[in-house]
N, C-alpha and C positions, 0 to 999 in steps of 0.2 A: 505493500499501501505506500504508494508514495506520498507523501505529505509537499504540494505544488509550491506552498513560501518557501519550504524549506528548501527543496529541490533547484529553484530560480535564486537564492541567495547563495548558494553552495556553486552554482555555476558562473558566477558573479565572482563568488571568491577566488573560485579556479583563474578567471580573468585576472583580477587583483594580485594573487599573490605571482602568479607566474611574471608579471610587469615588475612586482617587486625586488623580484628576483632578478629579472634581467638590470637593474638600478634606475629602474624608471624609465629607459629608453620609448619604451611603449604608451607613456600619459601623453596625450594629449596637451598642446602648450597651455591651454586654456583651463586645465584641470590639476592645478597644484596639491588640491586638497584629494587625491587621490578618487573625484568623483567617475563612475560608468555608467552609461548607459546603456541598454543592451539594446544594441541593432536588431536584434531577430525578434523580439518580444513586441506585442501586441501595444496599442496606445493604452497610454494609462500603466503602463508596466514599472515596475520596479525602480528607484534607483540606489545604487549601493553606493553609499558613499563610506570615510574611513572607519568610522565606528561601526556600521554595518558589518564591515570587514574584518575590522578586530573582534568582533564580536564572534562570528565564525571562525576566526582564525584560534580565539580562546578554548573554543568548544572543540576545534578539531586538535587540538592539544592534550583536551582532559581525552580527548577518545582515545587518542593513540596510547596515553598511559594507561586506562581501562581497557578496551575493546581494541587491540591493537587488530584484529582478522578485520576488525569494520574500516581503522584507516586505512589501512592497507588498499582496500577495494576503495573506499571514496577519495586516497589521493590519487588513484591510478586512472580513476574515472573523471573524475574533478578536474586536478591541477595536471595530470600529465594527458590526458584528453584519451586515453586507451580505450578502445571497444572492447565487448565484453569477450571476444577472441583473444583480445590480447590479453586481457586480465584472466580468464580460463586458463591460458598456457603460462601465465608466469606465476600464478599463484599454487595452479594444481588442483583447479577445484572444479566442479559442474557449473553450467552457466546459470543455472537455479539458484544456485549457491550465492552467486555475484548478486543477482536480483534480490534475492531474500537478504545477503547484508547490507543491498545499497537502500533497502525499506527499512532494515533496523538501523542504519545509522541516519537517517532523517528522523524517526523516533529520536533515539538518544540525544541527536544533536536540537530538536525541539525542546527536549524536556531539559538538558543544559540551559538552552535560551531562557527557558520560561523560570527557572532557577534563579539564576543570576539578575532576572527582568525584577523577581521579588522581593530579593535581597538585600 
């Protein structure tokens, strides 16, 4: 069960994290605060600003500690941009397992964000 808003933030986080890691060379000139707009989503789509990216980054760091198997799939899917076949061969699991782990990742990330928001 994919959680739409988590998936969208994770996609944008992957873009943000790749740009961050390339020294910022991918950022548009008019975006010093790491604002990104999704070029592939519908009107009224989410805008990921640095605070959102840092929120996902913090959640993924927790996932890495608590559930490394979910982190590995999420990192490959959202950051690296691997397709399911590549993830299956890298991790050595069934494709259904990849989808199940992505679904579990969405739930864990949503819960971590809720915990931090309520704290």
